[in-house]
CHARMM internal coordinates of N, CA and C (Angstrom, degrees):
IC EDIT
DIST 1 N 1 CA 1.4383
DIST 1 CA 1 C 1.5283
ANGL 1 N 1 CA 1 C 107.73
DIST 1 C 2 N 1.2850
ANGL 1 CA 1 C 2 N 116.03
DIHE 1 N 1 CA 1 C 2 N 134.47
DIST 2 N 2 CA 1.4635
ANGL 1 C 2 N 2 CA 121.15
DIHE 1 CA 1 C 2 N 2 CA -177.88
DIST 2 CA 2 C 1.5081
ANGL 2 N 2 CA 2 C 110.31
DIHE 1 C 2 N 2 CA 2 C -115.61
DIST 2 C 3 N 1.3203
ANGL 2 CA 2 C 3 N 116.21
DIHE 2 N 2 CA 2 C 3 N 144.58
DIST 3 N 3 CA 1.4540
ANGL 2 C 3 N 3 CA 120.75
DIHE 2 CA 2 C 3 N 3 CA 176.14
DIST 3 CA 3 C 1.5177
ANGL 3 N 3 CA 3 C 110.86
DIHE 2 C 3 N 3 CA 3 C -98.95
DIST 3 C 4 N 1.3233
ANGL 3 CA 3 C 4 N 117.13
DIHE 3 N 3 CA 3 C 4 N 0.97
DIST 4 N 4 CA 1.4528
ANGL 3 C 4 N 4 CA 120.25
DIHE 3 CA 3 C 4 N 4 CA -179.69
DIST 4 CA 4 C 1.5138
ANGL 4 N 4 CA 4 C 109.67
DIHE 3 C 4 N 4 CA 4 C -75.55
DIST 4 C 5 N 1.3276
ANGL 4 CA 4 C 5 N 115.30
DIHE 4 N 4 CA 4 C 5 N 153.09
DIST 5 N 5 CA 1.4429
ANGL 4 C 5 N 5 CA 120.60
DIHE 4 CA 4 C 5 N 5 CA 179.51
DIST 5 CA 5 C 1.5275
ANGL 5 N 5 CA 5 C 112.50
DIHE 4 C 5 N 5 CA 5 C -79.24
DIST 5 C 6 N 1.3143
ANGL 5 CA 5 C 6 N 115.94
DIHE 5 N 5 CA 5 C 6 N -19.15
DIST 6 N 6 CA 1.4530
ANGL 5 C 6 N 6 CA 120.55
DIHE 5 CA 5 C 6 N 6 CA -179.38
DIST 6 CA 6 C 1.5220
ANGL 6 N 6 CA 6 C 110.44
DIHE 5 C 6 N 6 CA 6 C -77.26
DIST 6 C 7 N 1.3145
ANGL 6 CA 6 C 7 N 116.16
DIHE 6 N 6 CA 6 C 7 N 169.89
DIST 7 N 7 CA 1.4631
ANGL 6 C 7 N 7 CA 121.42
DIHE 6 CA 6 C 7 N 7 CA 177.14
DIST 7 CA 7 C 1.5077
ANGL 7 N 7 CA 7 C 108.41
DIHE 6 C 7 N 7 CA 7 C -93.48
DIST 7 C 8 N 1.3259
ANGL 7 CA 7 C 8 N 119.10
DIHE 7 N 7 CA 7 C 8 N 92.88
DIST 8 N 8 CA 1.4667
ANGL 7 C 8 N 8 CA 119.78
DIHE 7 CA 7 C 8 N 8 CA -178.02
DIST 8 CA 8 C 1.5270
ANGL 8 N 8 CA 8 C 111.77
DIHE 7 C 8 N 8 CA 8 C -73.13
DIST 8 C 9 N 1.3103
ANGL 8 CA 8 C 9 N 115.00
DIHE 8 N 8 CA 8 C 9 N 152.27
DIST 9 N 9 CA 1.4663
ANGL 8 C 9 N 9 CA 120.63
DIHE 8 CA 8 C 9 N 9 CA 177.68
DIST 9 CA 9 C 1.5176
ANGL 9 N 9 CA 9 C 109.96
DIHE 8 C 9 N 9 CA 9 C -69.42
DIST 9 C 10 N 1.2938
ANGL 9 CA 9 C 10 N 117.65
DIHE 9 N 9 CA 9 C 10 N 131.87
DIST 10 N 10 CA 1.4506
ANGL 9 C 10 N 10 CA 122.24
DIHE 9 CA 9 C 10 N 10 CA 172.97
DIST 10 CA 10 C 1.5252
ANGL 10 N 10 CA 10 C 107.92
DIHE 9 C 10 N 10 CA 10 C -131.95
DIST 10 C 11 N 1.2998
ANGL 10 CA 10 C 11 N 116.35
DIHE 10 N 10 CA 10 C 11 N 143.94
DIST 11 N 11 CA 1.4495
ANGL 10 C 11 N 11 CA 121.12
DIHE 10 CA 10 C 11 N 11 CA -177.92
DIST 11 CA 11 C 1.5114
ANGL 11 N 11 CA 11 C 110.60
DIHE 10 C 11 N 11 CA 11 C -118.55
DIST 11 C 12 N 1.3069
ANGL 11 CA 11 C 12 N 116.58
DIHE 11 N 11 CA 11 C 12 N 143.59
DIST 12 N 12 CA 1.4608
ANGL 11 C 12 N 12 CA 120.65
DIHE 11 CA 11 C 12 N 12 CA 174.91
DIST 12 CA 12 C 1.5151
ANGL 12 N 12 CA 12 C 110.71
DIHE 11 C 12 N 12 CA 12 C -105.67
DIST 12 C 13 N 1.3403
ANGL 12 CA 12 C 13 N 116.63
DIHE 12 N 12 CA 12 C 13 N 12.19
DIST 13 N 13 CA 1.4544
ANGL 12 C 13 N 13 CA 121.91
DIHE 12 CA 12 C 13 N 13 CA 179.62
DIST 13 CA 13 C 1.5400
ANGL 13 N 13 CA 13 C 107.83
DIHE 12 C 13 N 13 CA 13 C -97.84
DIST 13 C 14 N 1.3407
ANGL 13 CA 13 C 14 N 117.41
DIHE 13 N 13 CA 13 C 14 N 125.32
DIST 14 N 14 CA 1.4583
ANGL 13 C 14 N 14 CA 119.31
DIHE 13 CA 13 C 14 N 14 CA -178.72
DIST 14 CA 14 C 1.5292
ANGL 14 N 14 CA 14 C 111.43
DIHE 13 C 14 N 14 CA 14 C -73.02
DIST 14 C 15 N 1.3221
ANGL 14 CA 14 C 15 N 117.44
DIHE 14 N 14 CA 14 C 15 N 161.68
DIST 15 N 15 CA 1.4710
ANGL 14 C 15 N 15 CA 120.09
DIHE 14 CA 14 C 15 N 15 CA 173.60
DIST 15 CA 15 C 1.5363
ANGL 15 N 15 CA 15 C 109.78
DIHE 14 C 15 N 15 CA 15 C -59.69
DIST 15 C 16 N 1.3274
ANGL 15 CA 15 C 16 N 117.39
DIHE 15 N 15 CA 15 C 16 N 152.57
DIST 16 N 16 CA 1.4601
ANGL 15 C 16 N 16 CA 121.72
DIHE 15 CA 15 C 16 N 16 CA -176.53
DIST 16 CA 16 C 1.5302
ANGL 16 N 16 CA 16 C 113.81
DIHE 15 C 16 N 16 CA 16 C -52.37
DIST 16 C 17 N 1.3293
ANGL 16 CA 16 C 17 N 119.56
DIHE 16 N 16 CA 16 C 17 N -46.31
DIST 17 N 17 CA 1.4863
ANGL 16 C 17 N 17 CA 117.94
DIHE 16 CA 16 C 17 N 17 CA -179.32
DIST 17 CA 17 C 1.5272
ANGL 17 N 17 CA 17 C 113.37
DIHE 16 C 17 N 17 CA 17 C -60.87
DIST 17 C 18 N 1.3141
ANGL 17 CA 17 C 18 N 116.20
DIHE 17 N 17 CA 17 C 18 N -38.24
DIST 18 N 18 CA 1.4756
ANGL 17 C 18 N 18 CA 120.47
DIHE 17 CA 17 C 18 N 18 CA 179.22
DIST 18 CA 18 C 1.5229
ANGL 18 N 18 CA 18 C 109.36
DIHE 17 C 18 N 18 CA 18 C -68.71
DIST 18 C 19 N 1.3179
ANGL 18 CA 18 C 19 N 117.20
DIHE 18 N 18 CA 18 C 19 N -43.79
DIST 19 N 19 CA 1.4606
ANGL 18 C 19 N 19 CA 121.72
DIHE 18 CA 18 C 19 N 19 CA 179.37
DIST 19 CA 19 C 1.5291
ANGL 19 N 19 CA 19 C 111.10
DIHE 18 C 19 N 19 CA 19 C -61.15
DIST 19 C 20 N 1.3326
ANGL 19 CA 19 C 20 N 116.23
DIHE 19 N 19 CA 19 C 20 N -44.10
DIST 20 N 20 CA 1.4496
ANGL 19 C 20 N 20 CA 121.17
DIHE 19 CA 19 C 20 N 20 CA -179.36
DIST 20 CA 20 C 1.5409
ANGL 20 N 20 CA 20 C 110.96
DIHE 19 C 20 N 20 CA 20 C -62.80
DIST 20 C 21 N 1.3253
ANGL 20 CA 20 C 21 N 116.39
DIHE 20 N 20 CA 20 C 21 N -44.15
DIST 21 N 21 CA 1.4683
ANGL 20 C 21 N 21 CA 120.42
DIHE 20 CA 20 C 21 N 21 CA 178.09
DIST 21 CA 21 C 1.5378
ANGL 21 N 21 CA 21 C 110.44
DIHE 20 C 21 N 21 CA 21 C -61.20
DIST 21 C 22 N 1.3088
ANGL 21 CA 21 C 22 N 116.48
DIHE 21 N 21 CA 21 C 22 N -40.45
DIST 22 N 22 CA 1.4673
ANGL 21 C 22 N 22 CA 121.32
DIHE 21 CA 21 C 22 N 22 CA -179.52
DIST 22 CA 22 C 1.5445
ANGL 22 N 22 CA 22 C 110.75
DIHE 21 C 22 N 22 CA 22 C -66.12
DIST 22 C 23 N 1.3161
ANGL 22 CA 22 C 23 N 116.76
DIHE 22 N 22 CA 22 C 23 N -42.09
DIST 23 N 23 CA 1.4771
ANGL 22 C 23 N 23 CA 119.55
DIHE 22 CA 22 C 23 N 23 CA 176.02
DIST 23 CA 23 C 1.5194
ANGL 23 N 23 CA 23 C 111.17
DIHE 22 C 23 N 23 CA 23 C -56.39
DIST 23 C 24 N 1.3298
ANGL 23 CA 23 C 24 N 116.06
DIHE 23 N 23 CA 23 C 24 N -46.56
DIST 24 N 24 CA 1.4641
ANGL 23 C 24 N 24 CA 120.32
DIHE 23 CA 23 C 24 N 24 CA -178.73
DIST 24 CA 24 C 1.5157
ANGL 24 N 24 CA 24 C 112.10
DIHE 23 C 24 N 24 CA 24 C -66.16
DIST 24 C 25 N 1.3268
ANGL 24 CA 24 C 25 N 116.81
DIHE 24 N 24 CA 24 C 25 N -39.80
DIST 25 N 25 CA 1.4808
ANGL 24 C 25 N 25 CA 120.07
DIHE 24 CA 24 C 25 N 25 CA 179.46
DIST 25 CA 25 C 1.5228
ANGL 25 N 25 CA 25 C 111.03
DIHE 24 C 25 N 25 CA 25 C -64.61
DIST 25 C 26 N 1.3306
ANGL 25 CA 25 C 26 N 117.15
DIHE 25 N 25 CA 25 C 26 N -32.67
DIST 26 N 26 CA 1.4732
ANGL 25 C 26 N 26 CA 121.19
DIHE 25 CA 25 C 26 N 26 CA -178.17
DIST 26 CA 26 C 1.5273
ANGL 26 N 26 CA 26 C 113.41
DIHE 25 C 26 N 26 CA 26 C -87.33
DIST 26 C 27 N 1.3393
ANGL 26 CA 26 C 27 N 116.41
DIHE 26 N 26 CA 26 C 27 N 1.00
DIST 27 N 27 CA 1.4489
ANGL 26 C 27 N 27 CA 120.07
DIHE 26 CA 26 C 27 N 27 CA 175.65
DIST 27 CA 27 C 1.5139
ANGL 27 N 27 CA 27 C 115.98
DIHE 26 C 27 N 27 CA 27 C 89.66
DIST 27 C 28 N 1.3195
ANGL 27 CA 27 C 28 N 118.04
DIHE 27 N 27 CA 27 C 28 N 11.11
DIST 28 N 28 CA 1.4536
ANGL 27 C 28 N 28 CA 122.23
DIHE 27 CA 27 C 28 N 28 CA 178.49
DIST 28 CA 28 C 1.5302
ANGL 28 N 28 CA 28 C 109.88
DIHE 27 C 28 N 28 CA 28 C -88.63
DIST 28 C 29 N 1.3189
ANGL 28 CA 28 C 29 N 115.46
DIHE 28 N 28 CA 28 C 29 N 65.97
DIST 29 N 29 CA 1.4678
ANGL 28 C 29 N 29 CA 120.93
DIHE 28 CA 28 C 29 N 29 CA -174.23
DIST 29 CA 29 C 1.5210
ANGL 29 N 29 CA 29 C 112.30
DIHE 28 C 29 N 29 CA 29 C -66.18
DIST 29 C 30 N 1.3269
ANGL 29 CA 29 C 30 N 118.25
DIHE 29 N 29 CA 29 C 30 N -43.14
DIST 30 N 30 CA 1.4665
ANGL 29 C 30 N 30 CA 121.51
DIHE 29 CA 29 C 30 N 30 CA -179.69
DIST 30 CA 30 C 1.5237
ANGL 30 N 30 CA 30 C 111.19
DIHE 29 C 30 N 30 CA 30 C -63.01
DIST 30 C 31 N 1.3207
ANGL 30 CA 30 C 31 N 116.53
DIHE 30 N 30 CA 30 C 31 N -41.77
DIST 31 N 31 CA 1.4653
ANGL 30 C 31 N 31 CA 120.75
DIHE 30 CA 30 C 31 N 31 CA 179.32
DIST 31 CA 31 C 1.5295
ANGL 31 N 31 CA 31 C 111.07
DIHE 30 C 31 N 31 CA 31 C -68.56
DIST 31 C 32 N 1.3230
ANGL 31 CA 31 C 32 N 116.28
DIHE 31 N 31 CA 31 C 32 N -38.71
DIST 32 N 32 CA 1.4595
ANGL 31 C 32 N 32 CA 120.46
DIHE 31 CA 31 C 32 N 32 CA 178.31
DIST 32 CA 32 C 1.5324
ANGL 32 N 32 CA 32 C 109.83
DIHE 31 C 32 N 32 CA 32 C -64.75
DIST 32 C 33 N 1.3150
ANGL 32 CA 32 C 33 N 117.06
DIHE 32 N 32 CA 32 C 33 N -39.98
DIST 33 N 33 CA 1.4595
ANGL 32 C 33 N 33 CA 120.91
DIHE 32 CA 32 C 33 N 33 CA 178.68
DIST 33 CA 33 C 1.5331
ANGL 33 N 33 CA 33 C 111.14
DIHE 32 C 33 N 33 CA 33 C -64.92
DIST 33 C 34 N 1.3175
ANGL 33 CA 33 C 34 N 116.80
DIHE 33 N 33 CA 33 C 34 N -38.50
DIST 34 N 34 CA 1.4568
ANGL 33 C 34 N 34 CA 121.20
DIHE 33 CA 33 C 34 N 34 CA 177.80
DIST 34 CA 34 C 1.5411
ANGL 34 N 34 CA 34 C 110.22
DIHE 33 C 34 N 34 CA 34 C -63.31
DIST 34 C 35 N 1.3130
ANGL 34 CA 34 C 35 N 116.75
DIHE 34 N 34 CA 34 C 35 N -44.04
DIST 35 N 35 CA 1.4675
ANGL 34 C 35 N 35 CA 120.12
DIHE 34 CA 34 C 35 N 35 CA 177.98
DIST 35 CA 35 C 1.5235
ANGL 35 N 35 CA 35 C 109.86
DIHE 34 C 35 N 35 CA 35 C -62.52
DIST 35 C 36 N 1.3262
ANGL 35 CA 35 C 36 N 117.18
DIHE 35 N 35 CA 35 C 36 N -44.44
DIST 36 N 36 CA 1.4770
ANGL 35 C 36 N 36 CA 120.79
DIHE 35 CA 35 C 36 N 36 CA -179.83
DIST 36 CA 36 C 1.5350
ANGL 36 N 36 CA 36 C 111.64
DIHE 35 C 36 N 36 CA 36 C -59.24
DIST 36 C 37 N 1.3273
ANGL 36 CA 36 C 37 N 117.98
DIHE 36 N 36 CA 36 C 37 N -34.39
DIST 37 N 37 CA 1.4565
ANGL 36 C 37 N 37 CA 121.20
DIHE 36 CA 36 C 37 N 37 CA -179.90
DIST 37 CA 37 C 1.5235
ANGL 37 N 37 CA 37 C 112.19
DIHE 36 C 37 N 37 CA 37 C -63.93
DIST 37 C 38 N 1.3108
ANGL 37 CA 37 C 38 N 117.66
DIHE 37 N 37 CA 37 C 38 N -26.39
DIST 38 N 38 CA 1.4605
ANGL 37 C 38 N 38 CA 122.53
DIHE 37 CA 37 C 38 N 38 CA -174.72
DIST 38 CA 38 C 1.5321
ANGL 38 N 38 CA 38 C 112.91
DIHE 37 C 38 N 38 CA 38 C -111.20
DIST 38 C 39 N 1.3026
ANGL 38 CA 38 C 39 N 117.28
DIHE 38 N 38 CA 38 C 39 N -0.54
DIST 39 N 39 CA 1.4632
ANGL 38 C 39 N 39 CA 122.14
DIHE 38 CA 38 C 39 N 39 CA -177.62
DIST 39 CA 39 C 1.5183
ANGL 39 N 39 CA 39 C 109.34
DIHE 38 C 39 N 39 CA 39 C -105.30
DIST 39 C 40 N 1.3315
ANGL 39 CA 39 C 40 N 118.72
DIHE 39 N 39 CA 39 C 40 N 134.15
DIST 40 N 40 CA 1.4605
ANGL 39 C 40 N 40 CA 119.64
DIHE 39 CA 39 C 40 N 40 CA 176.97
DIST 40 CA 40 C 1.5284
ANGL 40 N 40 CA 40 C 111.18
DIHE 39 C 40 N 40 CA 40 C -60.01
DIST 40 C 41 N 1.3000
ANGL 40 CA 40 C 41 N 117.01
DIHE 40 N 40 CA 40 C 41 N 147.02
DIST 41 N 41 CA 1.4847
ANGL 40 C 41 N 41 CA 121.74
DIHE 40 CA 40 C 41 N 41 CA -176.42
DIST 41 CA 41 C 1.5222
ANGL 41 N 41 CA 41 C 112.47
DIHE 40 C 41 N 41 CA 41 C -55.23
DIST 41 C 42 N 1.3140
ANGL 41 CA 41 C 42 N 118.44
DIHE 41 N 41 CA 41 C 42 N -34.84
DIST 42 N 42 CA 1.4657
ANGL 41 C 42 N 42 CA 119.43
DIHE 41 CA 41 C 42 N 42 CA -176.33
DIST 42 CA 42 C 1.5327
ANGL 42 N 42 CA 42 C 112.06
DIHE 41 C 42 N 42 CA 42 C -68.40
DIST 42 C 43 N 1.3322
ANGL 42 CA 42 C 43 N 118.08
DIHE 42 N 42 CA 42 C 43 N -13.34
DIST 43 N 43 CA 1.4636
ANGL 42 C 43 N 43 CA 121.44
DIHE 42 CA 42 C 43 N 43 CA 176.66
DIST 43 CA 43 C 1.5295
ANGL 43 N 43 CA 43 C 113.07
DIHE 42 C 43 N 43 CA 43 C -97.66
DIST 43 C 44 N 1.3332
ANGL 43 CA 43 C 44 N 117.72
DIHE 43 N 43 CA 43 C 44 N 0.91
DIST 44 N 44 CA 1.4625
ANGL 43 C 44 N 44 CA 119.21
DIHE 43 CA 43 C 44 N 44 CA 174.43
DIST 44 CA 44 C 1.5143
ANGL 44 N 44 CA 44 C 108.07
DIHE 43 C 44 N 44 CA 44 C -69.39
DIST 44 C 45 N 1.3389
ANGL 44 CA 44 C 45 N 118.57
DIHE 44 N 44 CA 44 C 45 N 143.21
DIST 45 N 45 CA 1.4591
ANGL 44 C 45 N 45 CA 121.66
DIHE 44 CA 44 C 45 N 45 CA -176.25
DIST 45 CA 45 C 1.5393
ANGL 45 N 45 CA 45 C 113.39
DIHE 44 C 45 N 45 CA 45 C -53.66
DIST 45 C 46 N 1.3476
ANGL 45 CA 45 C 46 N 116.95
DIHE 45 N 45 CA 45 C 46 N -41.23
DIST 46 N 46 CA 1.4519
ANGL 45 C 46 N 46 CA 118.72
DIHE 45 CA 45 C 46 N 46 CA -176.91
DIST 46 CA 46 C 1.5345
ANGL 46 N 46 CA 46 C 112.03
DIHE 45 C 46 N 46 CA 46 C -68.57
DIST 46 C 47 N 1.3225
ANGL 46 CA 46 C 47 N 118.16
DIHE 46 N 46 CA 46 C 47 N -18.53
DIST 47 N 47 CA 1.4565
ANGL 46 C 47 N 47 CA 121.51
DIHE 46 CA 46 C 47 N 47 CA 177.48
DIST 47 CA 47 C 1.5225
ANGL 47 N 47 CA 47 C 112.19
DIHE 46 C 47 N 47 CA 47 C -99.89
DIST 47 C 48 N 1.3198
ANGL 47 CA 47 C 48 N 117.13
DIHE 47 N 47 CA 47 C 48 N -28.36
DIST 48 N 48 CA 1.4554
ANGL 47 C 48 N 48 CA 122.28
DIHE 47 CA 47 C 48 N 48 CA -173.71
DIST 48 CA 48 C 1.5261
ANGL 48 N 48 CA 48 C 112.38
DIHE 47 C 48 N 48 CA 48 C -92.43
DIST 48 C 49 N 1.3207
ANGL 48 CA 48 C 49 N 116.99
DIHE 48 N 48 CA 48 C 49 N -40.74
DIST 49 N 49 CA 1.4723
ANGL 48 C 49 N 49 CA 121.76
DIHE 48 CA 48 C 49 N 49 CA -173.16
DIST 49 CA 49 C 1.5297
ANGL 49 N 49 CA 49 C 111.24
DIHE 48 C 49 N 49 CA 49 C -100.49
DIST 49 C 50 N 1.3002
ANGL 49 CA 49 C 50 N 116.69
DIHE 49 N 49 CA 49 C 50 N 62.52
DIST 50 N 50 CA 1.4792
ANGL 49 C 50 N 50 CA 120.54
DIHE 49 CA 49 C 50 N 50 CA -179.75
DIST 50 CA 50 C 1.4911
ANGL 50 N 50 CA 50 C 110.57
DIHE 49 C 50 N 50 CA 50 C -92.19
END
COOR INIT
IC SEED 1 N 1 CA 1 C
IC BUILD
């Protein structure tokens, strides 16, 4: 929530590590693997969300 009068940018897209974890929890293993192939290792949930 913003108190500014301007229209600030807000995103409904989660950070990559959170999105990847959610894909895996929902059973989208193939899609999660595809994301992992193109995502740097430091953004993988097991490396990022310690």
